[in-house]
Phi, psi and omega in degrees: 000128178277168180302324184269002184301320180298329179291317180292328183277346184285115185236355188303313181295322180297321180295316180295319176299319180298331179276353179077019183238020182288118188262005190251158178058034177281120183286137174263126183270325176213150180219130173245013182098268181293335178234148179223164174251121180227128181051038177077006182243142175282129182235147169274123183275117176235033181220009184270151173265014178283065196302321181267000178067033188261357183295336179252011181291134182305320181292325180291314179295320179297319179298319179295316181297315180296324180294319178296318180298326183272317189250349187088190187269345184211155174271348171058035177178171178280160177303327185293332185243262187258007189264008180264128173240169184297333178298324178299312182296317181298317181290321177300318179293321180294317179295316180300316178297315183297321183275351182072031179245164183289326186203165176217160181221131180272145171238164185285334174218162175295324178299317179296325179296313179297315181288321192279350181269322188291307187302316182295338183277343187260143176229174179305129177091350176283160179239135170244126180253116192235132176300138183296340181258015180298157181298156182301330178294324177291318178301317179296319177297321178297319180296320176293324176296321178296326177294338176272009180071023167281160182255126181260123179240121179260128178254157182303145186306119175057025183258101184287333176293318178292322177299315180295321179301319181285326176298321180296334184278349184275137178305140184299334183277350184277147173282145183230135174234119176265129182235130179211150166292149173284312171235129183279131196292331182278306186271344182073015181280150180268138172294146180278069186292336177296318179279324182297321181295327178292319178295320179298318179294317184294323184252016174052052179250150170272157184232132173241129178242125172270107188252039183305318184261000179254330181297127181086349183247312185259161174079166180300126179066016180075025183281357170114179186294323179298318178292326178302321180266007184054041183244013187300328180280348182259351179263119187287318183225135175241123179254143180207167177247157173274344196282359179245270182299320188270011165055037185208202178228128181147189179197173179208162167232139180234140180180206179293146182302318182294325179288316179297320178299319178297314181297325178302328185255356186231353184269112178301326180298331176274310189293325187254022176238147173297143185288161177305139184291156179305317181295320180297315182292316182295319180292321177296320179296318178295321178296320178296320177301318180295319178299317179298318182285332185231068182297344179294345178299321180292329176290318183294319182295323177292321178297319180297316178297319179297322181298315180288320180305314180293318181295320179292320179297318179292340180273001175099003179274148175276110185246130177288127180289154180177183181234358184272186181278355181265129179234097181277137177247111185280126177253317171094009182201138183300306185297319181290327176296314178297320183296314180291324176304314181296319180296319177295319179300317180292335178273357177096023178235129177254126176230177180253135178262122176247121181233178177296144002270010179293338175233155175295156176306135181087355180245015177303140192213164163256110181269116176255152179214156193230161185236156175295336182275355172295133172267164181303327180296324177293314183296317180292326176297317178300311180297318180301318182289321174300315183297318179300315180291321178299318178294320180296323183272345180079050177294151006270002186299330183292331184279158168067012179253103182291000000 
């Protein structure tokens, strides 16, 4: 078998395309936030992570244009050498103030932030305790940590009893890092940071939270999941992406100045990557300014998600309860998930299809997500189309039958 044999044998995507229900890599031709143009048709977007609806905000776009006019399209180097401009420093200081931390550090993508923080902190004999449902960037960071001869321990999803059981098994002299998503991207569930912080204190562990889906959505003024649980002073490091709330591309980590300083000089993901572009940094900075000025946006996005969550549940769909902007609709079967996705697409609603192995068997879903810029007419349209399809298929009998 050659290295590429598996590539030639891979047919799953081709089969789905042949059935006309392939839901991935669909190009968007125009975007106004709540609505997009796809294949020449206007669609209501119910699958974007543009939680505050700021990607099309005039101030955000203007900031990007001005940055390009002043700095060009690229910094043409890593932050460590020639790639730092004053916009990077200004945004890092602004994020640190907003998060109530001593310092922050920008990365070129959110994935790099998640991956690039863990590995430099771990040494031989250290332990990282990671939720089994953590984002792929955290998993990648854990693998790099294992290459440094740190020990990776995965605990059951959001199970604080299992986490404590595993903490008890670690030698008292070993360093411990607990890593969790703030909001888990598939189910939209919140990490139990109130209980987790107590375990961290009891077992002298540091805590890293990846708050990609909580920043700008949860907590007072959108400061995130740690603030929602009043745990901000107990969380050592908060990692986040620009690609959701901050309407851009990039990421950051916020924490103690000495820790951030160490990462600046020891993280390969930072040192060996081109720095975030001027337009990316400027647009993220402008988006953060809007969030500070309009904290009601975080309230509105949660309210919008709640409106759809209730409507879908009343329509007979199995909806995972939650408080975040993510509203998962469990279908329970790959083929049926694709089929309902296609029916919604034809009705003018775009959602995301999550199937195995991205979800456990029986948890295949249509993951919907909402923005502060959705109006009630958009939300009611989404619910109406789900309800129409549900009646046609005869819910709830259609669901959960593999």
